[in-house]
C-alpha positions as CSV (number, residue, x, y, z in Angstrom):
1,F,52.5,-25.0,21.8
2,R,56.3,-24.7,22.3
3,R,56.1,-25.2,26.1
4,V,53.8,-28.2,25.9
5,L,56.1,-30.0,23.4
6,F,59.3,-29.5,25.4
7,R,57.8,-30.0,28.9
8,S,59.4,-33.5,28.8
9,G,61.6,-35.4,26.4
10,N,65.1,-35.1,25.1
11,G,65.1,-32.1,22.9
12,A,65.1,-32.3,19.1
13,P,67.4,-33.7,16.4
14,L,68.7,-31.4,13.7
15,N,68.3,-33.8,10.9
16,T,68.2,-31.5,7.8
17,S,70.5,-29.0,6.3
18,V,70.6,-25.6,7.9
19,A,70.0,-24.3,4.3
20,F,66.5,-26.0,4.4
21,D,63.8,-23.7,6.0
22,A,62.3,-26.6,7.9
23,T,65.4,-26.4,10.2
24,I,63.8,-23.4,11.9
25,T,61.4,-25.8,13.8
26,S,64.2,-28.2,14.8
27,L,66.7,-25.5,15.8
28,W,64.8,-22.6,17.4
29,L,62.0,-24.3,19.2
30,P,64.2,-26.3,21.5
31,L,66.6,-23.5,22.1
32,L,63.8,-21.0,23.0
33,S,62.5,-23.6,25.4
34,G,65.8,-24.2,27.1
35,S,66.1,-27.7,25.7
36,T,68.8,-29.5,23.6
37,V,69.4,-29.6,19.9
38,H,71.1,-32.8,18.8
39,I,73.0,-32.1,15.6
40,L,73.2,-35.2,13.4
41,P,75.9,-35.8,10.8
42,K,75.4,-34.4,7.3
43,Q,75.5,-37.7,5.5
44,D,72.8,-40.4,5.8
45,E,70.6,-38.2,8.0
46,I,67.5,-40.4,7.8
47,E,69.4,-43.6,8.6
48,I,71.1,-41.9,11.6
49,L,67.8,-40.5,12.7
50,A,66.3,-44.0,12.5
51,A,69.1,-45.4,14.6
52,Q,68.6,-42.6,17.2
53,L,64.9,-43.4,17.4
54,A,65.6,-47.1,17.7
55,D,67.8,-46.4,20.7
56,H,64.8,-44.8,22.3
57,A,66.2,-41.2,22.2
58,A,62.7,-40.1,23.4
59,F,63.0,-36.8,21.6
60,S,60.5,-34.0,22.5
61,L,60.0,-33.2,18.8
62,V,61.1,-34.4,15.5
63,K,60.6,-32.3,12.4
64,L,60.0,-34.5,9.3
65,T,58.5,-34.6,5.8
66,P,55.9,-37.3,4.9
67,A,58.6,-38.9,2.8
68,H,60.8,-39.2,5.9
69,L,57.9,-40.9,7.7
70,D,57.5,-43.4,4.9
71,I,61.2,-44.3,4.9
72,L,61.3,-44.6,8.7
73,K,58.5,-47.1,8.7
74,Q,60.4,-49.3,6.3
75,I,63.6,-49.1,8.4
76,L,62.2,-49.4,11.9
77,K,60.4,-52.3,13.5
78,P,56.8,-51.5,14.1
79,E,56.8,-52.9,17.6
80,S,59.6,-50.5,18.6
81,L,58.0,-47.2,17.5
82,D,56.0,-46.2,20.5
83,H,57.5,-43.7,22.9
84,Q,60.4,-42.9,20.5
85,A,59.3,-39.2,20.2
86,R,56.7,-37.1,22.0
87,A,55.7,-35.4,18.7
88,F,56.4,-35.5,15.0
89,V,55.9,-32.1,13.3
90,I,55.3,-32.9,9.6
91,G,55.5,-30.6,6.7
92,G,57.0,-29.8,3.3
93,E,54.6,-32.1,1.3
94,Q,50.9,-33.1,1.4
95,L,50.3,-35.5,4.2
96,N,48.1,-38.5,3.4
97,A,46.0,-40.4,5.8
98,S,47.7,-43.7,4.8
99,T,51.0,-42.4,6.2
100,V,49.4,-41.2,9.3
101,Q,47.5,-44.4,10.0
102,F,50.6,-46.5,10.3
103,W,52.0,-44.2,13.1
104,R,48.6,-44.0,14.8
105,D,48.6,-47.8,15.0
106,H,52.2,-48.3,16.1
107,A,53.1,-45.1,18.0
108,P,49.8,-44.0,19.6
109,H,51.6,-41.9,22.2
110,T,53.4,-39.8,19.6
111,R,51.5,-36.6,18.7
112,L,51.3,-36.1,14.9
113,I,51.1,-32.4,13.9
114,N,50.7,-31.4,10.3
115,E,52.5,-28.0,9.6
116,Y,52.1,-25.9,6.5
117,G,53.7,-22.6,5.5
118,P,55.9,-21.2,2.7
119,T,59.3,-19.8,3.5
120,E,57.9,-16.3,2.8
121,T,55.5,-16.6,5.7
122,V,57.7,-17.9,8.6
123,V,57.7,-21.5,7.3
124,G,55.0,-23.0,9.6
125,C,52.0,-20.6,9.7
126,S,49.2,-23.2,10.1
127,I,48.9,-26.4,12.1
128,Y,46.6,-29.4,12.4
129,E,47.0,-32.0,15.1
130,I,45.8,-35.5,14.1
131,N,43.3,-36.9,16.5
132,Q,40.9,-39.8,16.8
133,N,38.3,-37.9,14.8
134,T,40.6,-37.3,11.9
135,A,39.3,-38.9,8.7
136,T,41.4,-41.8,7.4
137,D,40.2,-41.7,3.8
138,A,41.6,-38.3,2.6
139,A,44.5,-36.0,2.8
140,I,45.2,-34.5,6.3
141,P,44.1,-30.8,6.6
142,I,46.7,-28.1,7.2
143,G,44.4,-26.7,9.9
144,W,44.2,-23.3,11.4
145,P,46.6,-20.3,11.5
146,I,49.1,-19.8,14.3
147,F,49.0,-16.7,16.5
148,N,49.1,-13.3,14.6
149,T,48.5,-15.0,11.3
150,Q,45.4,-14.8,9.0
151,L,44.6,-17.2,6.2
152,Y,42.2,-16.2,3.4
153,V,40.7,-18.4,0.7
154,L,40.0,-16.1,-2.3
155,D,38.7,-16.2,-5.8
156,P,40.5,-14.5,-8.8
157,N,38.8,-11.2,-7.8
158,L,40.3,-11.4,-4.3
159,E,36.8,-12.1,-2.8
160,L,36.3,-14.6,0.0
161,V,34.8,-17.9,-1.2
162,P,32.2,-19.8,0.8
163,D,33.3,-22.8,3.0
164,G,33.8,-25.9,0.9
165,V,34.6,-23.9,-2.3
166,V,38.1,-24.2,-3.8
167,G,40.1,-21.0,-3.9
168,E,43.7,-19.7,-3.7
169,L,45.3,-19.4,-0.3
170,Y,46.6,-15.9,0.8
171,I,48.5,-15.4,4.1
172,A,48.6,-12.2,6.1
173,G,50.1,-11.4,9.5
174,A,53.2,-10.7,11.5
175,G,55.3,-13.4,9.9
176,L,55.3,-12.1,6.3
177,A,58.7,-11.4,4.7
178,R,59.3,-8.0,3.4
179,G,59.8,-9.3,-0.1
180,Y,62.4,-10.9,-2.3
181,L,65.9,-9.5,-2.2
182,D,66.6,-7.4,-5.3
183,R,63.5,-8.7,-7.1
184,P,61.0,-5.8,-6.8
185,G,58.8,-7.1,-9.6
186,L,58.3,-10.6,-8.1
187,S,57.8,-9.0,-4.7
188,A,55.0,-6.8,-6.1
189,E,53.4,-9.8,-7.7
190,R,53.4,-12.0,-4.6
191,F,53.1,-9.5,-1.7
192,I,50.0,-7.5,-2.3
193,A,47.7,-5.2,-0.3
194,C,45.4,-7.0,2.0
195,P,41.8,-5.7,1.7
196,F,40.7,-7.3,4.9
197,E,43.2,-5.6,7.3
198,A,44.2,-2.1,8.2
199,T,45.6,0.2,5.6
200,G,49.2,-0.8,4.7
201,A,48.8,-4.4,5.6
202,R,49.9,-7.0,3.1
203,M,49.2,-10.6,2.2
204,Y,51.2,-13.3,0.4
205,R,49.8,-15.0,-2.6
206,T,50.8,-18.7,-2.2
207,G,49.6,-20.1,-5.5
208,D,48.2,-23.1,-3.5
209,L,44.6,-24.3,-4.0
210,V,42.7,-25.0,-0.8
211,R,39.2,-25.1,0.7
212,K,37.9,-24.3,4.1
213,R,35.8,-26.9,6.0
214,T,32.8,-26.0,8.0
215,D,34.9,-26.3,11.2
216,G,37.3,-23.7,9.9
217,A,40.2,-26.1,9.1
218,I,41.8,-25.7,5.7
219,E,42.4,-28.5,3.3
220,Y,45.4,-28.3,1.0
221,L,44.5,-29.5,-2.6
222,G,47.7,-28.8,-4.6
């Protein structure tokens, strides 16, 4: 995934505060790939990013929220959007099809990747890449887990629910945090034993409601 995104293009802009967990994508992915991080000024980040894109910066990757995409489409001219970025990695909020459709229409060469994941589980622990078969009348799925990550849709008794049934999302795997600093009670509430893995394995209770489609992709419901 990392190598494909940075095989060409001009690195990635760092367009959010380093205190924001989404910065991990913009900062470490290009550096681990031997590419460039473009640090944008702290003020007016979205306007400066729009100006960079308008100048055809040809970034390899831009990390954004759906709100950022909606603002950019108001600032930028639709006819100038294509080839401004190889990929948008989108996260932080539910991604709606109406937002995606604009970019599919005006930037067909830009890959649109929906990324989901709480800070407690390495920020981006599942991804879904929008394609021509993606439905345009519903929210975009959050997709499938990344390597060394497991996603479980469970009922209140921690039992797996059937495909299509709403349940709570639990996340297990190598990316889990150890817990919350100096908050053992909250850590015990959120990081619990995982009954589906080896003894000692844990999983994180997200509090998010989801359902799994028949193809295995997960839909975020709120």
